[in-house]
C-alpha positions as CSV (number, residue, x, y, z in Angstrom):
1,M,12.1,7.4,-5.7
2,N,15.3,7.1,-3.6
3,I,15.3,4.0,-1.3
4,A,17.5,3.1,1.7
5,L,17.9,-0.6,2.5
6,L,18.4,-1.2,6.2
7,G,19.6,-4.8,6.1
8,Y,21.4,-5.9,2.9
9,G,21.2,-9.7,3.2
10,R,19.3,-12.0,0.8
11,M,16.0,-10.0,1.2
12,G,17.7,-6.7,0.8
13,K,19.4,-7.7,-2.4
14,A,16.1,-9.1,-3.8
15,I,14.4,-5.8,-2.9
16,E,17.1,-3.9,-4.7
17,K,16.5,-5.9,-7.9
18,F,12.8,-5.1,-8.0
19,A,13.3,-1.5,-6.9
20,E,15.7,-0.9,-9.8
21,E,13.4,-2.7,-12.2
22,R,10.7,-0.2,-11.2
23,A,13.1,2.7,-11.9
24,H,13.9,3.5,-8.2
25,K,17.4,4.2,-7.0
26,I,19.1,2.7,-4.0
27,V,20.9,5.5,-2.3
28,F,21.9,3.8,1.0
29,T,22.6,0.3,2.2
30,L,23.3,-0.9,5.7
31,D,24.7,-4.3,6.4
32,K,25.8,-5.0,10.0
33,D,28.3,-2.3,10.7
34,N,29.0,-1.5,7.0
35,S,27.1,1.3,5.3
36,I,27.3,2.7,1.8
37,G,25.7,5.9,0.5
38,N,23.8,8.7,2.2
39,L,20.7,7.9,4.2
40,S,19.6,11.5,4.2
41,L,18.9,11.3,0.4
42,A,16.2,8.5,0.9
43,D,12.5,9.1,0.3
44,V,11.7,5.9,2.2
45,A,13.7,3.2,4.0
46,I,13.0,-0.5,3.9
47,N,14.2,-2.5,7.0
48,F,15.0,-6.2,6.7
49,S,17.7,-6.2,9.3
50,V,18.3,-8.7,12.0
51,P,15.8,-8.4,14.9
52,H,18.1,-6.9,17.5
53,A,19.0,-4.0,15.1
54,A,15.5,-3.2,13.9
55,V,14.5,-0.6,16.5
56,E,17.7,1.4,16.2
57,N,17.5,1.3,12.4
58,I,13.9,2.5,12.4
59,K,14.5,5.3,14.8
60,T,17.5,6.5,12.9
61,A,15.4,6.9,9.8
62,F,12.6,8.6,11.7
63,D,15.2,11.1,13.0
64,K,15.7,12.1,9.4
65,K,12.0,12.3,8.7
66,I,12.3,9.2,6.5
67,P,9.2,6.9,6.5
68,V,10.0,3.2,7.1
69,V,8.7,0.0,5.7
70,C,9.6,-2.9,8.0
71,G,9.6,-6.6,7.4
72,T,11.8,-7.7,10.2
73,T,10.1,-9.9,12.7
74,G,11.1,-10.9,16.2
75,W,11.3,-7.3,17.7
76,L,7.6,-6.6,18.3
77,D,8.0,-6.3,22.1
78,H,9.1,-2.8,21.1
79,Y,6.3,-2.1,18.7
80,Q,4.6,0.6,20.8
81,E,7.9,2.3,21.4
82,V,8.5,2.5,17.7
83,I,5.0,3.8,16.7
84,D,5.2,6.4,19.6
85,Y,8.6,7.5,18.2
86,C,7.1,7.7,14.7
87,S,4.4,10.0,15.9
88,L,6.9,12.1,17.8
89,K,9.1,12.6,14.7
90,K,6.0,13.0,12.4
91,S,7.2,10.3,10.1
92,G,5.5,7.3,8.5
93,F,5.7,3.6,9.4
94,L,4.4,0.4,7.8
95,Y,5.1,-3.0,9.4
96,A,4.0,-6.3,7.9
97,S,5.0,-9.8,9.0
98,N,4.8,-10.6,5.3
99,F,4.7,-8.3,2.3
100,S,3.6,-10.9,-0.3
101,I,0.4,-9.8,-1.9
102,G,-0.9,-13.4,-1.8
103,V,-0.1,-13.7,1.9
104,N,-2.0,-10.6,2.7
105,L,-5.0,-11.9,0.8
106,F,-4.5,-15.1,2.7
107,F,-4.6,-13.1,6.0
108,K,-8.0,-11.8,4.9
109,M,-9.3,-15.3,4.1
110,N,-8.1,-16.4,7.5
111,A,-10.1,-13.7,9.2
112,I,-13.2,-14.6,7.3
113,A,-12.7,-18.3,8.0
114,A,-12.2,-17.6,11.7
115,K,-15.5,-15.7,11.9
116,L,-17.3,-18.6,10.1
117,M,-15.8,-21.2,12.4
118,K,-16.5,-19.3,15.6
119,P,-20.0,-20.8,16.2
120,H,-18.5,-24.3,15.6
121,Q,-15.5,-24.1,17.8
122,E,-16.6,-26.7,20.2
123,N,-16.3,-29.3,17.4
124,Y,-13.4,-27.9,15.3
125,H,-10.0,-27.3,16.9
126,P,-7.7,-25.0,15.0
127,S,-3.9,-25.3,14.5
128,I,-1.2,-23.6,12.4
129,K,1.8,-25.0,10.7
130,E,4.6,-23.1,9.1
131,I,7.7,-24.2,7.2
132,H,10.7,-22.0,6.4
133,H,14.4,-22.3,5.4
134,I,17.0,-23.2,7.9
135,H,18.4,-19.6,8.0
136,K,15.3,-18.1,9.5
137,L,16.1,-16.8,13.0
138,D,12.7,-16.6,14.7
139,A,10.0,-19.3,15.4
140,P,7.2,-19.2,15.0
141,S,7.3,-16.9,12.0
142,G,5.8,-13.4,12.1
143,T,3.3,-14.6,9.5
144,A,2.2,-17.5,11.7
145,L,1.8,-15.1,14.6
146,S,-0.3,-12.7,12.5
147,L,-2.6,-15.7,11.5
148,A,-2.8,-16.8,15.2
149,E,-3.7,-13.3,16.5
150,T,-6.6,-13.0,14.0
151,L,-7.8,-16.6,14.8
152,L,-7.6,-16.2,18.5
153,K,-9.9,-13.1,18.4
154,E,-12.7,-15.3,17.2
155,S,-11.9,-18.2,19.6
156,H,-12.4,-19.3,23.2
157,L,-8.8,-20.5,23.3
158,S,-6.5,-18.9,25.9
159,G,-3.5,-18.3,23.6
160,W,-1.0,-20.1,21.4
161,E,1.8,-22.5,22.1
162,L,4.8,-23.7,20.1
163,E,4.9,-27.5,19.4
164,G,2.3,-28.2,22.1
165,N,-0.9,-30.1,22.4
166,T,-2.9,-28.3,25.1
167,K,-6.6,-28.5,24.6
168,N,-7.4,-24.9,25.3
169,K,-4.5,-23.4,23.3
170,L,-3.7,-22.9,19.6
171,N,-0.8,-25.1,18.5
172,I,1.7,-23.6,16.1
173,N,4.1,-26.1,14.5
174,S,7.3,-24.5,13.2
175,I,9.6,-26.5,10.9
176,R,13.0,-25.3,9.5
177,E,14.2,-27.3,6.5
178,G,16.2,-26.7,3.3
179,E,15.6,-23.5,1.4
180,V,11.8,-23.3,1.8
181,P,10.7,-19.7,1.1
182,G,7.6,-20.1,3.3
183,T,4.6,-22.3,3.7
184,H,1.7,-21.6,6.0
185,S,-1.4,-23.5,6.7
186,V,-4.4,-23.1,9.0
187,K,-6.4,-26.2,9.9
188,Y,-9.7,-26.8,11.7
189,T,-10.0,-30.5,12.8
190,S,-13.0,-32.3,14.1
191,T,-13.5,-36.0,14.8
192,V,-15.0,-36.5,11.3
193,D,-13.2,-34.1,9.0
194,Q,-10.7,-31.3,8.5
195,I,-10.8,-27.9,6.8
196,S,-7.6,-26.2,5.8
197,L,-6.3,-23.0,4.2
198,K,-2.8,-23.0,2.8
199,H,-0.4,-20.5,1.2
200,V,2.8,-21.7,-0.4
201,A,5.5,-19.2,-1.5
202,L,7.3,-20.5,-4.6
203,S,10.2,-17.9,-4.2
204,R,11.1,-14.9,-2.1
205,D,10.3,-12.6,-5.1
206,G,6.8,-12.1,-3.8
207,F,8.0,-10.7,-0.5
208,A,10.5,-8.4,-2.1
209,L,8.1,-7.0,-4.7
210,G,5.5,-6.4,-2.1
211,A,7.9,-4.5,0.1
212,V,8.8,-2.2,-2.9
213,I,5.1,-1.7,-3.6
214,A,4.5,-0.8,0.0
215,S,7.4,1.7,0.0
216,E,5.9,3.3,-3.1
217,W,2.7,3.8,-1.3
218,L,4.2,5.0,2.0
219,A,6.6,7.6,0.6
220,G,5.4,11.1,1.6
221,R,2.9,9.8,4.1
222,Q,2.8,10.3,7.9
223,G,1.2,7.9,10.3
224,V,1.1,4.1,11.0
225,F,-0.2,1.8,8.3
226,S,-0.5,-1.8,7.3
227,M,-0.7,-3.8,4.0
228,D,-4.5,-3.6,4.3
229,D,-4.1,0.1,3.6
230,V,-1.7,-0.5,0.6
231,L,-4.1,-3.1,-0.9
232,N,-7.3,-1.2,0.2
233,I,-8.7,-4.4,1.8
234,S,-9.3,-3.1,5.3
């Protein structure tokens, strides 16, 4: 399979490594204003660009009927615009805030836990904490926002807030330190105990491998999909 990498930073290079190990070929790379190769030769594009470049990169691939796997976060105000354009161009799109297989199983556990805790929400107050490396541009992380969205659907809380302590909101605590690949925890706290779910990434390899697996699944498909579809856990 021929792959285009839209964004050729640390994640792009990690994806390249796993793609080549799985006998795929990188036919195009885009890094800021520098491009190498031929985008038109790609069977699928993987976008891990900076947030402000994501929409243009995705649309450029759609114009060439190339489906896109996107892991960039911080651009989701334009999500509807992108999926409408995907439909218009009859292409394929798969966005995930995190491509790690473990994280996507963690998402499912979070959904189950949120349903279990719903009848007890008067006694247990939820919170989310995420820790990432100092190079991460957005806060909270896309993964934390995905966890929050699922949790809030099963809660009476009015929304989320960053670094707050409002009683009727879900607090998200974002920490940037060192070279931490990514740690996410969901906690339910009462006056007598605490229940927690936690995922710790030991390296970025899980994100990169998951993105390659998603691109293998998406190639040749039209429509809008998620990692639930790739893992058949919807």
